C-alpha positions in Angstrom: 0.1 0.1 0.0 1.4 3.3 -0.8 1.3 6.7 0.7 -2.1 7.6 2.3 -3.4 4.1 2.0 -3.3 4.3 -1.8 -2.3 1.6 -4.1 1.5 1.3 -4.8 1.0 2.1 -8.9 -0.5 5.5 -8.2 1.1 8.1 -10.3 2.5 10.5 -7.9 2.9 13.9 -9.1 3.9 15.6 -5.9 4.5 13.8 -2.4 3.9 17.1 -0.3 1.4 18.4 -0.9 0.0 14.8 -2.0 -1.1 15.0 -5.7 -1.7 11.6 -7.4 -3.9 9.7 -9.8 -4.3 6.3 -10.4 -3.3 4.5 -13.9 -6.3 4.8 -16.4 -6.9 1.3 -16.5 -7.9 1.4 -12.8 -10.8 3.4 -13.6 -13.1 0.8 -15.2 -15.3 0.3 -12.3 -18.3 2.6 -11.8 -17.5 3.2 -8.1 -13.7 4.0 -7.5 -12.2 2.1 -4.6 -10.7 4.4 -2.0 -7.5 3.3 -2.7 -7.6 4.3 -6.3 -9.5 7.8 -6.0 -7.3 10.5 -7.1 -5.8 13.0 -4.6 -5.5 16.9 -5.3 -4.2 19.1 -2.6 -2.8 22.5 -2.2 -1.2 22.1 1.1 -0.4 19.6 4.0 -3.2 17.2 4.6 -4.4 18.0 8.2 -5.3 15.7 11.0 -8.4 16.9 12.9 -9.7 15.6 16.1 -13.3 14.6 15.4 -14.3 15.0 19.1 -13.5 18.7 19.4 -14.3 19.8 15.8 -17.1 21.9 15.2 -18.7 23.2 12.0 -19.6 27.0 12.0 -22.4 28.2 9.8 -22.5 32.1 9.6 -23.0 35.3 7.3 -26.3 36.2 6.0 -28.3 33.7 8.1 -30.9 34.5 10.6 -29.6 31.7 12.9 -25.8 31.2 13.1 -24.9 27.6 13.7 -22.1 25.8 15.6 -22.3 22.1 15.3 -20.5 18.9 16.4 -20.6 15.7 14.2 -22.9 14.4 16.5 -25.5 17.1 16.4 -25.0 17.1 12.4 -25.9 13.3 12.5 -28.7 13.5 14.8 -30.4 16.8 13.6 -30.5 16.1 9.9 -31.5 13.2 8.0 -28.6 11.3 6.3 -28.5 11.2 2.5 -26.4 9.4 -0.3 -25.5 10.6 -3.6 -23.2 8.7 -6.3 -21.3 11.5 -7.8 -18.1 11.7 -9.8 -15.4 14.4 -8.8 -12.9 15.7 -11.2 -9.8 18.1 -10.9 -10.0 21.0 -13.2 -6.4 20.1 -14.4 -7.4 16.7 -15.6 -5.9 15.8 -18.8 -3.5 18.7 -18.7 -0.6 16.5 -19.9 -2.4 16.6 -23.3 -2.4 20.4 -23.5 1.4 20.5 -22.3 2.3 18.3 -25.5 0.8 21.0 -27.6 2.6 23.8 -25.6 4.5 23.7 -22.1 2.5 24.9 -19.1 5.3 25.6 -16.5 4.7 25.1 -12.8 1.8 22.7 -13.0 1.1 19.1 -12.6 1.3 16.8 -15.8 -2.2 15.2 -14.9 -3.2 12.5 -17.3 -7.0 11.3 -17.5 -7.0 9.8 -13.9 -7.4 13.0 -11.9 -11.2 12.0 -11.8 -12.9 9.2 -9.7 -16.4 8.3 -8.6 -17.7 7.6 -5.0 -20.9 6.9 -3.1 -20.9 9.9 -0.7 -23.0 10.0 2.4 -23.8 12.8 4.8 -26.6 15.5 5.1 -27.9 17.9 2.4 -26.1 21.2 2.5 -29.6 22.5 1.8 -31.1 21.3 5.2 -28.4 22.8 7.0 -28.8 26.2 5.4 -32.5 26.0 5.9 -31.9 25.7 9.6 -29.7 28.4 9.8 -32.3 30.6 7.6 -30.7 31.8 4.5 -31.5 35.6 4.1 -32.8 37.0 0.9 -29.3 38.6 -0.1 -27.4 35.5 0.4 -26.4 34.8 -3.2 -23.3 32.9 -2.6 -22.2 30.3 -0.2 -18.5 30.1 0.8 -16.5 27.3 2.5 -13.4 27.1 4.4 -11.4 24.3 5.0 -8.4 23.4 7.4 -5.8 22.8 5.1 -3.6 25.7 4.9 -1.6 26.5 1.5 1.4 28.4 0.9 0.3 29.1 -2.8 -1.6 31.9 -1.5 0.5 35.0 -0.3 0.1 35.5 2.7 -0.7 31.6 3.2 -4.4 31.0 3.8 -6.7 28.0 4.1 -8.3 26.4 1.0 -11.5 27.9 0.3 -14.4 28.3 -2.5 -17.9 29.4 -2.9 -20.9 28.2 -5.1 -24.0 30.1 -5.8 -26.8 29.7 -3.4 -28.9 28.2 -6.1 -26.4 25.3 -6.4 -26.0 25.1 -2.8 -29.7 24.6 -2.1 -30.0 22.0 -4.9 -30.9 18.4 -3.3 -27.5 16.8 -4.6 -25.0 18.9 -2.7 -23.8 17.0 0.3 -21.8 17.5 3.6 -20.3 14.1 3.6 -18.7 12.1 6.4 -18.6 8.7 4.7 -17.3 7.7 1.4 -18.1 4.2 -0.2 -20.0 3.3 2.9 -16.9 3.9 5.1 -15.7 6.6 7.3 -14.3 9.5 5.2 -10.5 9.0 5.2 -8.2 11.5 6.4 -6.8 12.1 2.7 -10.4 12.9 1.4 -11.4 15.4 4.2 -12.4 13.9 7.4 -14.1 14.5 9.5 -16.5 16.5 6.9 -16.2 17.7 3.4 -18.4 19.5 0.8 -19.4 17.5 -2.4 -20.7 19.6 -5.1 -21.8 17.1 -7.9 -21.1 18.3 -11.5 -18.3 20.9 -10.6 -14.9 21.0 -10.5 -13.5 19.2 -7.6 -12.1 22.5 -6.2 -15.3 23.6 -5.0 -15.7 20.4 -2.9 -13.8 21.6 0.0 -12.2 19.1 2.3 -11.6 19.3 6.1 -14.6 21.8 6.3 -14.6 24.1 9.2 -16.9 26.9 8.1 -19.7 27.8 5.8 -20.6 31.4 5.1 -23.5 32.9 3.3 -22.7 36.1 1.5 -23.7 38.4 -1.1 -20.6 38.0 -3.4 -18.3 35.1 -4.2 -15.6 34.3 -1.7 -12.4 36.3 -2.0 -10.4 33.1 -1.1 -7.4 33.0 -3.4 -8.5 29.7 -4.8 -11.9 30.8 -6.0 -10.4 32.8 -9.0 -7.0 30.9 -9.1 -9.1 28.0 -10.7 -10.0 30.2 -13.8 -9.4 29.8 -17.5 -7.2 32.5 -18.6 -6.6 34.0 -22.2 -3.7 32.2 -24.0 -1.5 35.5 -24.0 -2.1 35.9 -20.1 0.7 35.6 -17.8 -0.7 33.4 -14.8 1.7 35.1 -12.1 0.3 38.7 -13.0 -3.3 38.2 -13.2 -6.1 39.9 -11.2 -9.5 38.4 -9.9 -11.9 38.5 -12.8 -9.3 38.3 -15.6 -10.2 34.7 -16.6 -13.7 32.6 -16.5 -14.1 31.0 -13.2 -14.6 27.5 -13.1 -17.6 25.9 -11.8 -19.5 23.2 -13.8 -17.3 20.6 -15.4 -16.9 20.7 -19.1 -18.0 17.8 -21.3 -15.0 15.5 -21.8 -14.0 11.8 -22.3 -11.0 9.6 -21.9 -9.8 6.4 -23.2 -9.0 4.1 -20.6 -7.7 1.1 -22.4 -5.6 0.1 -24.1 -2.4 2.0 -22.6 -0.9 4.8 -24.3 2.1 3.3 -26.6 0.6 -0.2 -26.1 1.9 -2.9 -28.5 -1.0 -5.0 -29.8 -1.9 -7.4 -32.3 -3.5 -6.1 -35.6 -7.2 -6.9 -36.0 -10.2 -6.5 -33.6 -9.2 -4.4 -30.4 -11.3 -3.7 -27.5 -11.3 0.1 -26.6 -12.7 1.2 -23.4 -13.0 4.6 -21.5 -15.2 7.2 -19.8 -17.3 10.3 -20.6 -18.7 12.9 -18.3 -20.7 15.7 -19.2 -20.8 17.9 -15.9 -23.3 20.1 -14.4 -26.6 18.4 -14.6 -26.1 17.1 -18.5 -25.7 13.6 -19.5 -23.7 12.2 -22.1 -25.8 11.2 -25.2 -23.3 9.5 -27.5 -19.7 8.7 -27.7 -17.7 8.3 -31.1 -14.5 6.2 -31.5 -12.0 6.2 -34.4 -9.2 3.8 -35.1 -7.7 6.0 -37.8 -7.2 9.6 -36.2 -10.6 10.7 -37.0 -11.2 9.8 -40.5 -13.8 7.3 -39.7 -16.0 6.9 -36.6 -18.1 4.3 -35.0 -20.6 4.7 -32.2 -19.6 3.3 -28.6 -21.8 1.1 -26.5 -22.5 3.8 -23.7 -23.6 3.1 -20.1 -26.7 4.7 -19.0 -26.0 7.3 -16.0 -26.9 6.2 -12.7 -27.8 10.2 -12.1 -26.7 13.4 -13.8 -23.6 13.7 -11.6 -21.8 10.5 -12.6 -19.4 9.5 -15.5 -20.6 7.1 -18.0 -18.1 4.0 -19.4 -18.2 3.4 -22.9 -16.6 0.5 -24.9 -16.2 -0.3 -28.7 -14.3 -2.9 -30.8 -12.2 -1.4 -33.4 -10.4 -3.4 -36.2 -6.9 -1.8 -36.3 -4.4 -2.3 -39.2 -0.4 -3.2 -38.7 1.5 -0.3 -37.9 1.3 2.8 -35.7 -2.3 4.1 -35.3 -4.0 6.9 -33.3 -7.0 6.0 -31.4 -9.7 9.1 -30.9 -12.6 9.4 -28.9 -15.3 12.2 -28.7 -18.5 12.7 -26.7 -21.6 14.5 -27.1 -23.7 15.7 -24.4 -27.7 15.8 -23.7 -27.7 19.4 -25.2 -25.9 17.9 -28.5 -22.7 19.9 -27.6 -19.6 18.0 -28.7 -16.0 18.3 -27.8 -13.7 20.5 -29.5 -11.1 18.4 -31.7 -7.7 20.2 -30.9 -6.0 20.9 -27.7 -4.9 24.2 -29.5 -8.5 25.4 -29.1 -8.7 25.1 -25.5 -5.0 25.4 -24.4 -4.7 28.1 -21.6 -1.7 29.3 -19.3 -2.9 27.3 -16.2 -4.0 24.1 -18.3 -7.5 23.9 -17.0 -10.8 22.5 -18.6 -9.1 20.2 -21.4 -12.1 18.9 -23.1 -10.6 18.3 -26.6 -10.9 15.0 -28.1 -9.1 12.1 -26.4 -6.2 10.9 -28.2 -4.1 7.8 -27.7 -1.1 6.0 -30.0 -0.8 2.4 -30.3 1.5 0.1 -32.5 -0.1 -3.0 -34.2 2.1 -5.9 -35.3 0.8 -8.4 -37.9 
C-alpha cells in the first residue's frame, strides 16, 4: 500500500502536498475504490480531532450555527449521492504536449473518480440556519493551509446559493460506506456534484452565506485565462472562473504506446458531461478521426456520474491513433484540438481524447 493508503501504482505528481492519480486502467469500475481515488491538495493534509471539531455556519443567516459531528448526524436526515469528482486540471498533460505549461502538474486522465458519498444535504443545514434573501453565494473554508496564496491561507471556495440549495450537494462524512478517509477530508467535506473538484472543499470548518463570491485565493485561481495571459500577473476577474465541469471523455484501455496484435481491439473509456447534463453519444475512431463508430455507452446512474463506454475497432498493422469524442444531452460536442482550449494554467481540457498504439501482424 502506498502513501495515504493508496495503491502502489498510483502516479504520484507530488508527495507534499500529496497529488496523485491512478493509472487509467484502474478506473473501469463505476465506483472507484478508496485506495484508487485520486488525490489533489494545495497544502499538507491536516489531521483533525473529530471529537473537538465544530462546523460553523454564519454570514447572511438568521440563526448562526455551531455543530458537532454528533449534532450534525442527529439533527438532519442522512442522504447518499453517487457523484464523480474531477480536478479542473484533468488531462492537462495533453495540453502540455501541444505547448508547455510551467509550474503545473502533468495530470493524465486519472484526476477523476467516482464515489458513493453519505452525509447530510447542505440545503437542510442552510434551511436550519435561515438563509437571508441577499445570500447569493455560499462560501466554504477548509482546515488545510496553502503556501500558494500570499500570505498563506486556508483553502476555500464558494458556489451560488442556487446550487448550494439543490438536493445533490452534500456535507459528507462517509465515502463508499466507510468513514471518510483523512486524505479525502475527514471529518467532513463538501461534495458539489457536476462541478470541478476544487469547489468540494475538504476538512470543512466553516460555511458562510454572503452576497458575493468568496475572495479566497483559490476561487479565482481556478479560472481559464486567455492564452496570452501571464498567470503570475493576473487579477481576479481576468479569466473565466470555473464551476460546472466541461464535457469530456478519456480512453482508459488500451494504454498509451501499447503494442497490440492487428485486428479486432477492444477500446474502453469514460465520458462525463458535468453540471446536470448527461452524455448522449460517444464516437470512437481507429484511424485518427477519418472514420467513426458509435461506442456502447452505459446509462448514467444520475446526472452527476461518469458513463463508461466500449467499442471494438479493427486496427491495421503499424502505428495508429485512437480517438474518442463525446456528445452531451444538449448536443454539444468536444472540440477537436488541444490548440483550441490551451490556456496558461491548463484547466478544462475537453478536446478529443487521443492515444497512440502500435499494431503488429
